[in-house]
C-alpha positions in Angstrom: -50.6 21.3 -48.0 -51.4 17.5 -46.7 -50.1 15.9 -43.6 -48.1 13.4 -45.6 -46.7 16.0 -48.1 -45.5 18.1 -45.3 -43.6 15.6 -43.6 -41.9 14.5 -46.4 -40.8 18.3 -46.9 -39.6 18.4 -43.1 -37.6 15.0 -43.8 -35.7 16.6 -46.8 -34.9 19.2 -45.5 -33.2 17.6 -42.6 -31.8 15.2 -44.6 -30.1 18.4 -46.8 -29.0 20.1 -43.8 -27.5 17.0 -42.5 -25.9 16.1 -45.7 -24.3 19.6 -45.6 -23.0 19.8 -42.0 -19.4 19.1 -41.6 -18.3 15.9 -40.0 -16.8 16.3 -36.5 -12.8 16.5 -36.8 -10.3 15.0 -34.8 -7.3 17.1 -35.0 -4.9 14.5 -33.5 -5.6 11.8 -36.2 -5.8 14.5 -39.1 -1.9 15.3 -38.1 -1.1 11.8 -38.0 -2.5 11.4 -41.0 -1.1 14.4 -43.0 2.0 13.4 -41.2 2.7 17.7 -40.4 2.3 19.5 -37.6 1.0 23.2 -38.4 1.6 25.7 -35.5 1.3 29.0 -35.4 4.4 31.3 -33.5 6.1 34.1 -33.2 8.3 36.4 -35.3 9.1 39.4 -33.9 9.3 38.7 -29.8 12.4 37.5 -29.0 13.1 35.1 -26.7 9.5 33.7 -27.7 10.1 33.7 -31.5 12.3 35.8 -34.0 14.3 35.3 -37.2 18.0 34.4 -36.9 21.0 35.6 -38.8 20.6 32.4 -40.9 17.0 33.6 -41.5 15.2 30.8 -39.9 13.1 31.1 -37.0 14.0 30.2 -33.8 13.0 31.0 -30.0 11.2 29.0 -26.7 8.3 28.8 -29.0 10.1 27.5 -31.8 11.7 24.9 -29.6 8.2 23.8 -28.1 6.6 23.1 -31.4 9.7 21.2 -32.7 9.4 19.0 -29.2 5.5 18.7 -30.0 6.3 17.6 -33.4 9.2 15.4 -32.8 6.9 13.3 -29.9 4.2 13.3 -32.6 6.8 11.6 -35.1 5.4 13.8 -37.9 7.2 17.1 -39.5 6.7 20.9 -38.8 5.4 23.3 -40.4 6.0 26.8 -39.1 3.4 30.1 -39.6 4.5 33.1 -38.2 1.8 35.4 -36.8 1.3 38.2 -34.3 -0.7 39.0 -31.1 -3.7 39.6 -33.3 -4.1 37.1 -35.8 -2.5 34.4 -33.9 -6.0 33.2 -32.6 -7.8 33.4 -35.2 -5.6 31.4 -37.9 -6.4 28.5 -35.2 -10.1 29.1 -35.4 -10.5 29.0 -39.1 -8.1 25.8 -39.5 -5.1 27.7 -40.9 -3.1 25.6 -37.9 -3.3 23.2 -35.5 -2.0 24.7 -32.3 -0.9 27.9 -31.5 2.1 28.3 -29.5 2.8 32.3 -29.4 3.4 33.4 -26.0 -0.1 33.1 -25.7 -1.6 34.1 -22.2 -5.1 33.1 -21.2 -7.7 34.7 -19.4 -11.4 34.1 -19.6 -12.3 36.0 -22.8 -10.0 33.8 -24.8 -11.6 30.7 -22.9 -14.4 31.3 -24.3 -12.5 30.9 -28.0 -10.3 28.5 -27.6 -9.0 25.5 -24.9 -5.5 25.9 -23.1 -2.6 23.2 -22.6 -1.1 22.9 -19.3 1.8 26.1 -19.1 4.8 25.3 -20.8 6.8 28.7 -19.8 6.6 31.3 -17.4 5.8 34.8 -18.0 5.6 37.7 -15.4 6.0 41.0 -14.7 8.6 41.7 -11.7 10.7 44.0 -9.8 14.6 43.0 -10.6 17.6 44.0 -9.4 21.0 43.0 -8.2 21.3 39.5 -7.3 22.9 40.2 -4.2 20.1 43.0 -3.0 18.4 41.5 0.1 14.7 42.2 -1.3 11.8 39.8 -1.4 8.8 41.5 -0.3 7.1 44.9 -1.6 8.1 45.8 2.1 12.0 45.7 0.9 11.2 48.1 -1.7 11.5 51.3 0.7 13.9 53.4 0.3 14.4 52.1 -3.2 14.8 54.2 -6.4 12.8 51.7 -9.2 12.7 52.7 -12.9 10.0 51.4 -14.7 8.2 52.6 -18.3 5.6 55.2 -17.8 2.0 53.6 -18.4 3.3 50.7 -19.2 1.3 47.4 -17.2 4.1 47.5 -15.1 4.2 50.6 -14.2 0.3 50.1 -12.6 1.3 47.2 -11.3 4.3 48.7 -9.3 2.4 51.7 -8.7 -0.9 49.7 -6.8 1.6 47.9 -4.3 5.1 50.1 -3.9 5.4 51.2 -0.3 5.3 55.7 -0.1 8.8 54.9 0.7 10.3 53.9 -2.6 10.9 56.3 -5.6 9.6 55.3 -8.8 11.5 56.8 -11.5 9.3 56.3 -14.7 10.5 56.9 -18.3 8.6 57.2 -21.6 10.3 54.0 -23.3 11.6 50.4 -22.6 15.3 51.3 -23.7 15.1 54.4 -21.2 14.0 52.5 -18.4 16.8 49.8 -19.2 19.5 52.5 -19.6 18.7 54.1 -16.4 19.2 50.3 -14.7 22.3 49.6 -16.7 23.5 53.1 -15.3 23.6 52.4 -12.1 21.3 55.6 -11.9 18.5 53.6 -10.0 18.7 50.7 -7.6 15.8 48.5 -9.3 13.8 48.2 -12.7 10.3 46.9 -13.0 9.6 44.9 -16.2 8.9 41.2 -17.5 11.3 38.8 -17.7 11.9 38.4 -21.1 13.2 41.8 -21.4 15.6 40.7 -18.8 16.8 38.5 -20.9 17.8 41.3 -23.3 19.2 43.4 -20.5 21.8 39.9 -19.4 22.8 39.9 -22.8 23.6 43.6 -23.3 25.3 43.6 -20.1 26.6 40.8 -18.6 28.1 42.4 -15.5 24.5 44.0 -14.1 22.2 41.0 -14.5 18.9 41.8 -12.6 17.4 38.8 -10.7 13.9 38.3 -10.0 12.9 40.2 -6.7 9.8 40.8 -6.5 7.0 39.3 -8.9 4.1 41.6 -9.6 2.0 39.6 -12.0 2.1 36.4 -13.3 1.1 35.2 -16.7 2.3 31.9 -17.9 2.3 31.2 -21.5 0.0 27.7 -23.1 -0.4 25.9 -26.3 -3.4 27.0 -27.8 -6.0 24.2 -29.0 -9.4 24.6 -31.2 -12.5 23.8 -29.1 -13.9 20.3 -29.1 -10.3 18.7 -29.6 -10.2 16.4 -26.5 -8.2 13.9 -28.3 -5.5 16.6 -29.3 -5.3 18.5 -25.8 -4.8 15.6 -24.2 -1.9 14.3 -26.3 -0.3 17.8 -26.1 -0.5 18.1 -22.1 0.8 14.5 -22.0 4.0 15.8 -24.2 4.3 18.9 -21.8 3.8 17.0 -18.9 6.6 14.2 -19.7 8.8 17.2 -21.0 8.8 18.9 -17.8 9.9 15.3 -15.8 12.4 14.8 -18.2 14.2 18.4 -18.1 13.3 19.4 -21.6 11.2 22.3 -20.8 14.0 23.3 -17.9 16.0 23.0 -20.9 14.4 25.3 -23.1 13.9 28.3 -20.3 17.5 28.2 -19.3 18.7 28.7 -23.0 16.1 31.3 -23.7 14.8 32.7 -20.7 18.3 32.4 -18.8 16.0 30.7 -15.5 14.9 28.0 -14.5 11.1 26.9 -14.3 9.3 28.0 -11.2 8.5 25.2 -8.9 4.6 25.8 -9.2 4.2 26.0 -13.2 
């Protein structure tokens, strides 16, 4: 093979590879041009996402998706997902964004980008609003219900003083029932579980006492989409400033946004 022929083959191969390479996408431009924002949302995780009596999706995540679509001045197309397939739906281009009670960790950050947080999600010890408890030391002498083996059980066990009594139950319903029946002073669980309790028994609505683990939720955005990520963040910052995020939190989580969100 002559040197000239080899150079020509190399140039031809490079040309073919470039012609087959996908063009760099611009998610924000695509959404605006299409006139539709495609969002992955939960359908079985209230109050973030569920199916209402009218068979339509509802919840905090659905309202957040509507907020983004309204500000982008496009229609909203919702795709129900679960915790397993929500990120693959994003990375394979089935949706533009994931708004599905999505927490951030190092492994996920290798695959997708995250917006600013739009709602709180945390594990904590809860109890009657008038209970004078604000630190783990205040748990001394208190009886706390928790679901055996759950993350909140692990977190509570690690910080509870020896003088506290931890009553472990085999499922969430039993843990909740013990608190509602007054069998324990406090309950350790997630803030979304507290919403369910407040709806079941408004007279014994639990208030946050000691936070165990903080894990707010974010909008998931594909890697290499700086314009889309920036736009999502701009909308969320404005929504926090004008009270829209606060309104969503009060409606669905029954509590205001944390000051440090």
